[in-house]
C-alpha positions in Angstrom: -75.5 -244.0 163.0 -72.9 -243.0 165.8 -69.9 -244.6 163.8 -71.0 -242.7 160.6 -71.3 -239.6 162.4 -67.9 -239.8 163.6 -66.6 -240.8 160.2 -68.2 -237.5 158.6 -67.0 -235.3 161.5 -63.5 -236.9 160.9 -63.2 -236.1 157.4 -64.6 -232.6 158.1 -61.6 -232.2 160.0 -59.5 -233.7 157.4 -61.0 -231.1 154.9 -60.1 -228.1 157.0 -56.4 -229.2 156.6 -56.0 -228.9 153.1 -58.0 -226.0 153.0 -56.0 -224.5 155.7 -52.8 -225.3 154.2 -54.1 -223.7 150.9 -55.2 -220.4 152.7 -51.7 -220.3 154.3 -49.7 -221.0 151.3 -51.5 -218.0 149.6 -50.5 -215.9 152.4 -47.0 -216.7 151.7 -46.2 -219.5 154.3 -43.8 -222.4 152.7 -45.4 -225.9 152.3 -42.8 -227.8 154.0 -42.9 -225.6 157.1 -46.9 -226.3 157.2 -46.1 -230.2 157.1 -43.7 -229.4 159.8 -46.6 -228.1 162.1 -48.9 -230.8 160.9 -46.6 -233.5 162.3 -45.3 -231.4 165.3 -48.9 -230.6 166.8 -49.8 -234.3 166.2 -46.5 -235.7 168.1 -47.3 -233.3 171.1 -50.6 -234.8 171.4 -50.0 -238.4 170.5 -46.9 -238.4 172.8 -48.5 -237.3 175.8 -51.1 -240.2 175.5 -48.8 -242.9 175.0 -46.6 -241.8 178.0 -49.7 -241.3 179.9 -51.3 -244.8 178.8 -47.7 -246.6 179.1 -45.7 -247.8 176.1 -46.1 -251.5 175.0 -42.7 -252.3 173.4 -43.6 -256.0 172.9 -45.9 -254.8 170.1 -42.7 -254.0 168.3 -41.1 -257.1 168.6 -41.1 -259.7 165.4 -39.9 -257.4 163.0 -42.9 -254.6 163.6 -40.5 -251.8 163.9 -39.3 -251.9 160.5 -42.9 -251.6 159.1 -43.9 -249.0 161.4 -41.2 -246.8 160.5 -41.8 -247.5 156.8 -45.5 -246.5 157.6 -44.6 -243.4 159.1 -42.3 -242.4 156.3 -45.1 -243.0 153.7 -47.4 -241.1 155.5 -45.0 -238.1 155.8 -44.1 -238.1 151.9 -47.8 -238.3 151.2 -48.4 -235.1 153.4 -45.2 -233.2 151.8 -46.1 -234.2 148.2 -49.9 -233.3 148.8 -49.2 -229.9 150.6 -46.6 -229.1 147.7 -49.4 -229.7 144.9 -51.7 -227.8 146.7 -49.8 -224.4 146.2 -50.3 -224.9 142.5 -53.3 -227.0 142.0 -57.2 -226.3 143.1 -57.6 -228.3 146.4 -60.9 -229.8 144.5 -58.6 -231.4 142.0 -56.0 -232.4 144.5 -58.6 -234.4 146.7 -59.9 -236.0 143.3 -56.3 -237.5 142.9 -55.7 -238.2 146.4 -59.1 -240.5 146.6 -57.5 -242.8 143.6 -55.7 -244.2 146.8 -58.3 -246.8 147.4 -58.0 -248.1 143.9 -54.3 -248.1 144.1 -54.7 -250.1 147.3 -56.3 -252.9 145.4 -53.4 -252.8 142.7 -50.9 -253.2 145.1 -52.5 -255.8 147.4 -51.5 -258.3 145.4 -47.6 -257.9 145.4 -47.8 -256.8 148.7 -50.4 -258.7 150.3 -50.8 -261.5 147.9 -54.6 -260.9 147.4 -55.8 -261.8 144.1 -57.5 -259.0 141.9 -60.3 -260.7 139.6 -61.9 -259.2 136.4 -64.5 -257.2 138.3 -62.0 -255.0 140.4 -59.7 -254.9 137.4 -62.3 -253.2 135.5 -63.0 -250.6 138.7 -59.1 -250.1 138.8 -59.3 -249.1 135.0 -62.2 -247.0 135.6 -60.5 -245.2 138.4 -57.5 -244.6 136.4 -59.8 -243.4 133.6 -61.4 -241.0 136.1 -58.2 -239.0 137.2 -57.3 -239.0 133.2 -60.7 -237.1 132.8 -59.9 -235.0 135.7 -56.3 -233.8 135.0 -56.5 -233.6 131.1 -53.0 -234.7 130.5 -52.8 -233.4 126.9 -54.9 -230.2 127.5 -53.5 -226.5 127.9 -54.4 -226.4 131.5 -52.2 -229.4 132.6 -50.1 -228.6 135.3 -46.9 -230.7 136.1 -48.1 -230.7 139.9 -50.5 -233.4 139.3 -47.7 -235.9 139.7 -47.0 -234.7 143.1 -50.6 -235.4 143.9 -50.4 -238.8 142.2 -47.3 -239.4 144.1 -49.3 -238.8 147.3 -51.8 -241.0 146.5 -49.6 -243.8 146.1 -47.6 -243.3 149.4 -51.1 -243.1 151.0 -51.9 -246.3 149.2 -48.9 -248.1 150.7 -49.5 -246.6 153.9 -52.9 -247.8 154.1 -51.8 -251.4 153.2 -48.8 -251.3 156.0 -51.8 -250.0 158.5 -53.6 -253.1 157.7 -50.5 -255.3 158.0 -49.9 -253.9 161.7 -53.5 -253.4 162.7 -53.3 -256.6 164.9 -49.9 -256.3 166.3 -49.2 -252.7 167.0 -51.7 -250.3 169.0 -53.2 -247.3 167.2 -51.6 -245.0 169.9 -48.1 -246.4 169.2 -48.5 -246.1 165.4 -49.9 -242.4 165.7 -46.8 -241.6 168.1 -44.2 -242.9 165.5 -45.9 -241.0 162.8 -45.6 -237.7 164.8 -41.9 -238.7 165.5 -40.9 -239.2 161.8 -42.7 -236.6 160.4 -41.5 -233.9 162.9 -38.0 -235.0 162.6 -37.9 -235.3 159.0 -39.5 -231.8 158.3 -37.9 -229.8 161.0 -34.5 -229.2 159.2 -36.7 -228.6 155.8 -38.9 -226.0 157.5 -36.3 -224.1 159.2 -34.6 -223.6 156.0 -37.5 -221.9 154.6 -39.3 -220.4 158.0 -42.2 -217.8 157.6 -43.8 -216.4 160.8 -47.6 -215.8 160.4 -48.5 -212.4 160.3 -51.8 -212.1 161.8 -53.9 -213.5 164.5 -56.1 -215.7 162.4 -53.1 -217.1 160.3 -51.6 -218.0 163.9 -54.7 -219.7 164.7 -54.8 -221.9 161.4 -51.1 -222.6 161.8 -51.4 -224.1 165.0 -54.6 -226.0 164.4 -53.2 -227.9 161.4 -51.6 -230.5 163.8 -54.5 -230.5 166.3 -57.3 -231.2 163.5 -54.9 -233.9 162.1 -54.8 -235.6 165.4 -58.7 -235.1 166.1 -59.4 -236.5 162.6 -57.3 -239.6 162.9 -59.1 -240.2 166.8 -62.4 -239.8 165.5 -61.7 -242.0 162.3 -60.6 -244.5 164.8 -63.4 -244.2 167.3 -65.9 -244.5 164.4 -64.6 -248.1 163.7 -65.5 -249.0 167.2 -69.2 -248.4 166.5 -69.6 -249.5 163.1 -67.7 -252.1 160.7 -65.7 -250.8 157.8 -67.7 -252.3 155.6 -70.6 -249.5 156.2 -68.3 -246.9 156.6 -65.9 -246.7 153.7 -68.4 -244.8 151.4 -68.7 -242.0 154.1 -65.0 -241.0 153.3 -65.9 -239.7 150.0 -67.7 -236.8 152.1 -64.3 -235.4 151.9 -64.9 -234.1 148.5 -68.0 -232.5 148.9 -66.3 -230.6 152.1 -63.4 -229.2 150.0 -65.7 -228.4 147.2 -67.8 -226.0 149.6 -64.4 -224.8 151.2 -62.9 -224.1 147.9 -66.2 -222.0 146.9 -66.7 -220.1 150.1 -63.1 -219.2 150.6 -61.4 -219.2 147.4 -64.2 -218.5 145.0 -63.2 -221.7 143.1 -65.7 -224.1 141.7 -64.6 -227.6 140.0 -65.1 -227.6 136.3 -67.1 -229.9 134.5 -64.1 -232.3 133.9 -63.0 -232.4 137.5 -66.5 -233.1 138.6 -66.8 -235.8 136.3 -63.4 -237.6 137.1 -64.3 -237.2 140.8 -67.5 -238.9 140.1 -65.8 -241.9 138.2 -63.0 -242.2 140.8 -65.6 -242.3 143.5 -67.7 -244.7 141.8 -64.5 -247.0 141.2 -63.6 -247.0 144.7 -67.2 -247.8 146.0 -67.3 -250.7 143.3 -64.2 -252.1 144.6 -65.2 -251.8 148.4 -68.5 -253.5 147.6 -67.0 -256.3 145.7 -64.3 -256.9 148.7 -67.7 -257.0 150.9 -69.4 -259.5 148.5 -66.4 -261.8 148.5 -65.6 -261.4 152.5 -69.5 -262.4 153.0 -69.1 -265.6 150.8 -65.8 -266.7 151.9 -64.1 -265.9 148.5 -61.1 -264.2 147.4 -60.8 -263.6 143.6 
C-alpha cells in the first residue's frame, strides 16, 4: 500500500511539471528556458546527494559511461520535445501521446534487448497506435504538426526507459540522476540564454523554481515506491498521470478533452496495461514470447 501511495504521489508531482510548463508558456516564458530550469533544479539536488554519499566511479566501468550519457540525452530530448509540444497542444493530448512510451518500449525491446514479441503483445502494440490515431485524428481539421514533437518525446522516453533497465544493475540511481541533471543543464543553458525571459510575478517565480524540485521529488518517490512494492503491482498506477492532467487542465485552463482524446487515451492505457499483464504472466511461467 505504501508503494502504491508513493507511486500515485510521484505522478502527482510529474503532472504538475507539465501543468506548470503550460501555465508559464502561456505567460510568455520560452519552453527551452523552462527545460533548463527543470534540469538545473534537478542537478542542484542530485549533485548534493551524490557528493554527500560519495562517488562510485567503478559503476561506470565496462562501457557503462556511454550508455549513461545516451540515457541522459534521451531524457533531455524527451523533455524538450514535450515542453515545445505543450506550447501548441492541450496537455491532455500530450500526456496521452507520451503514454505511448510503454507500447514503444515493447516495440524496441526486440532490437535493443533481443526480447521476442509474440502475437498477443503485437496486437496490443497495434491497439496502442490505433488509440493515438483516434486521439490526434491526423486527417481532421484540428490536427496540429506539434503532435510529431509529442511522438518524438514518447520515442525518446521509451529508449530512456530501456537504457535505464539495462543499467539498473550496474549503476546506482543516484549517479544516473546526477548525470541526467548534468547533461540536461549543460545542453539547455546556451539555448535558454538565447531566449531568456524573467518571470514577472511572485507566483511565476515559484512555479519556475519548482519545476526542477518537483522533477527530482517525483523521481525520488518513484524510486522509493519500488522498494516497497514490485514493479508488476505498481505499473498500472502510472496512468494516474492522465487523470491528474485532465483535472489540472480543467481547473486551471478551463479545457476538457474531447471525446476522441478520451477514447484514444483509454485505448492507449488499455494497450499499455495489456502488455504489462502479458509480461507479468510470462515472467511467472518462465517464458518469453
